C-alpha positions, 0 to 999 in steps of 0.5 A: 774873482776866484773863477778868474784864476782859471786858464783860458788859453788853449795850448793843444795846437801849440803842443802839437806844433812844438812836438813836431818842430823842435828837439825839446820844448817847454811851456810855462803857462801862468795866470794872475788875478790881482786886487789892490788898494792904494793909499795917498795922503791919508786916504784910500784913493784907488781900488784896482783889479787886474788879470793877466794870462801869459805863456812862455815858450822855450825850445831846444834845437841842435843844443841851442835854446830859443825863448818867446812869450805872449799874452795873446791867445791867438798868437801861440803858434807865432810865439812858438815860431819866434822861439824856434827862430831865436834858437838858431842864433842863440848862444844859450846852450841846453840839451834837455828839460827836467822831468821835474816833480813836486814837493808837498807844501802847505799854507800857500793858497787861500781863497779869501785872499783873491776874493779881495773883500777885505782890502778896503778895511785893511787899508783903513786899518793901516791909516788909523794905526798911523794916525794913532801913532801921531804920524801921517800916512803919505802913500801905500799899497795893499795888494792881493794876488792869486797865481795859477801856473802849469809847466809842460815839457817834452821830458814828460812834466805836467805840473800845476799849482795855485798860490796866493800872495799878500804884500803891503807897503806904507810910507809915513811922514812926521815933520821933516822925517819919513820912514817906510815898512813892508809886510807879506803873507800868503793869507789875509792874516798879514800883520798890517798894524805892526807894519804901520806902527814901525813906519810911524815910530821911525818917521817920528824918530827921523824927524827928531834925528841928529848926527852921529859921531864916526866910530865903531858901534854895535849895530842892530839891523831890522829884518828889512835892513837885513834883507836889503843888505843880504839880497844885494851883497850876499845872495848872488854869491850862492848862485852856481852860475856866479861861482862857475863864472868867477863872480863869487867870493865863495868859489872853492870855499866849500866846508870853509868857515866863512862867517861867524855863528850864523846859519843860512838855509834856503827852504822853498818848501817851508809851509806858509812862507812867502816864496814857498812853492811845490816846484820852481819855474822850471818844474824841479821840486823845491827843497831845503838847502843848507847854504851855511851851517854855523858859519861853515859853507855847505852848498850853492844854489843851482837851477837846471842848467847849472846843475847839469854843468857841475853834474849835481842835482838842481836845488829848485831855484830856477826862478822867473822874476817876471812871467815873460822872463827866462828862469835864473838862479835865485833864492826862495826863502832864506832862513837866518838862524842865530843864537836867540836873545831878547836884550840887545843892549846899547846899539845903533838900531837901523830900520832901513838902508838907502842904496842897498842896490849899489852893494858889490855882489862880487866883492861884498863891499857896501857903503849904505845910508842908514835912514832912519836909525836910533842910538839906544842907551842915549835914546838918540834918534839919528837922521842919517848915518853911513854904514861901511864895510864888507858883508863877509866881514860883517857876518863874522861879527854877528852876535845874536838875534831876537826870538821872533822872525819876520819875512821880508821878501826872500829873507826870514830873519829876526833882528840881528846884532853885530859888534864893532861895525864902522859908522860915519855921520 
């Protein structure tokens, strides 16, 4: 499978065509090989192997940007022509592409991952761990993928990287209770046992859960719940595009105290983290950007276009959510730093939220179902509860976090404790 992680599409003719027919051009070329094992009702049901190679073309003609994508090696010139046609009616403006560069990043590629021989045993580990905890594994997946990408453009960029990703999900049931958890890694050292144990324990708690009285509680959020809330309610506010378009409550607040004693750092070059890479999807080198330092707003995230709009350097956050999509400003790895402490005391422990995507990124308001949760001190499982508030107010109430950090997608965080949070049953 490792040999499949090589390019098969020949770009030479497309390069010559773009050079002759556009003012500026960019080729984003990516191949992904993927293996996955699926779990259904306590059994390994499917072993999946896939490969996809694609090329995304951007051109600039008279300051207007055209975009097109293909997976067909015989359609590269047609794809270039389509991008050129689109540029003539496009409202997207840009005058050039970046010269780019690379940061040094270690721990983002492992040949063992894409060989995939370990996946079946990994699935069996998840199933056995859940059963040992007296829960039932309802459904899950463990996915191993390798990605090779190159970026070429008219500014002279010729960049190439090779990376691997491992991600896992398991949902467990116990009686009428259910819970799920996630795990990620860049190597086969992914902590599947912890994931399976967490999902099992909270499924069991959920099956015994009762109601909670409305009031203000100290609340402890798991890394999963923290990511769900911050990704939808907060992270969009750090995008320079949203700042300039009046969609960020953080606009005009640089060097203001916006939160309590918490620091948020976007670090796309930290060794071994899930979203680390030597360069972003526009070819700009990744970097470490301090967004919030002990509650003080210090910076915003900028892709190539919006860095030019504000005459600043890009932060290496031009990300394509899919290989066939246009790059947009997104966080890489957001490191959450707070005072570390082990004893959280009496609090409502929340494992995950339902409906986090309904949070309002313009205002920061949220109304989320906590399912499942546990009220410690009374050792009382909570079937469901509602957490109301505003993410900016919530982050002024942060007290401390645990000593161990876990990554959930873009967020690298400990469990976090907040004081005086409004909860309804």
